[in-house]
N, C-alpha and C positions, 0 to 999 in steps of 0.2 A: 471243277469235277471233270477226271480222268473217263475215260470208258476204252476197255482193252477185248477186242475180239479175237476169239480163237474157234477153230472147230471145221472149218472148209476143206476141202477136199474133192478130190476125184471120185464119183459114184457111181453107179450103173443103173439106168432106171428102173423104178421099180424099188431103189434102195433107200436106204434113211442115214441122217448125218442130224447129229445135234450141236447145235451151236452155242457158244458161251460168250459173254458180255459180262465181264469184272468191272464195276466202277470203284471209284476211286475219289478224295478229295471233297467238297463238301457236298456229300450225297444225302445230308436233313433237307434238301432244299428240293429235293426233286418229288415230284408226283407222278410222272409218267415217263415209262420206258419204250422203247418201241424198237424192232426191226424195221429196215428197209432194205430193199434190192434195186438194184440200177445193172441190167443188161445191156450187151454190147448196140450201141447206137439208139437207145431209150432211155426215156427219162426214169429216173429214179421214181420209186412209188411206193407206198406203206403195204406192208406186211402184217402186221401184228401191234396190237399198243396192250400195257398194262398198266395198271394204277399201283398206285402204292401197298393198297388192301388188296391186289391180287386180284381185280377185275379186267378182263381179256377182253380185247377187239380184234378181227380176221378182216382182212382182204375178202372178199365174196369167193374168189378163186384157190384161195389155200383153207377156207372152212374146213374141217374133216380130216384135213394131210397134216396141218401144221400146228402145233401146241408152244404155246407160249407161257412160263413160268416163270417164277421168283423166287430166289434163295436169301433171305434179306440178313440171315446171320453171314452168308457168304459174302453180300452186296453183289449178288450177281442174278443177271435175267439168263435164261435157255430158252433155243428156240427149236425144237423137238421137230425134225421134217422126215414126214413117212410119203410112201410110195411117190418119191420124184421123179419128175418129168424133165424131159430134156429144155425143156422151154422155162424152167426153173435154174437153168443157168444164170450166175450174176453176181457180183460182188455184193456180199449182206454188209448192210453198216447196222450197229445200234446207234441209239439217239436216246435222249434223255430232255427234261424240260419240266419246269416247275408248273406253270400254267399256258395257257391261250396256244393259238396257231403253231406258232415257232417253235421248231426245237432247238435249243440251247447250246447243247452239245452233242457230239459224233466221236464215233470209234473210227480209226483208220479202215476197217471193211474189209472180210475175210472172201475170196474166193470158192465159190461153189458152182461144180462142176459136173453138169449129168450128163453121161454118154456111155455108149457102150464100145 
């Protein structure tokens, strides 16, 4: 499975961005996809997950601002980020797994910078 993330960039506080993660390869085995992020000097953290059927879960600090969705026809997962804050600045990674705790596949990451 290969994951290609895109859509990052520089945005002002309060702005919006939409990240995309295109999956290819043996995607029939994937049941969960997610977005994680890692800010400078901090550990990687889970942002949101989505199941094959579209069930979504979010980290508490992202609820109400971020929306994860998927287009199964395009094998793509999205992360719509609204009301962005400087503390959202990080490299955002998409990930995929079959089951269990460990994420099996990772994309290359896309930089999101929130700054005026």
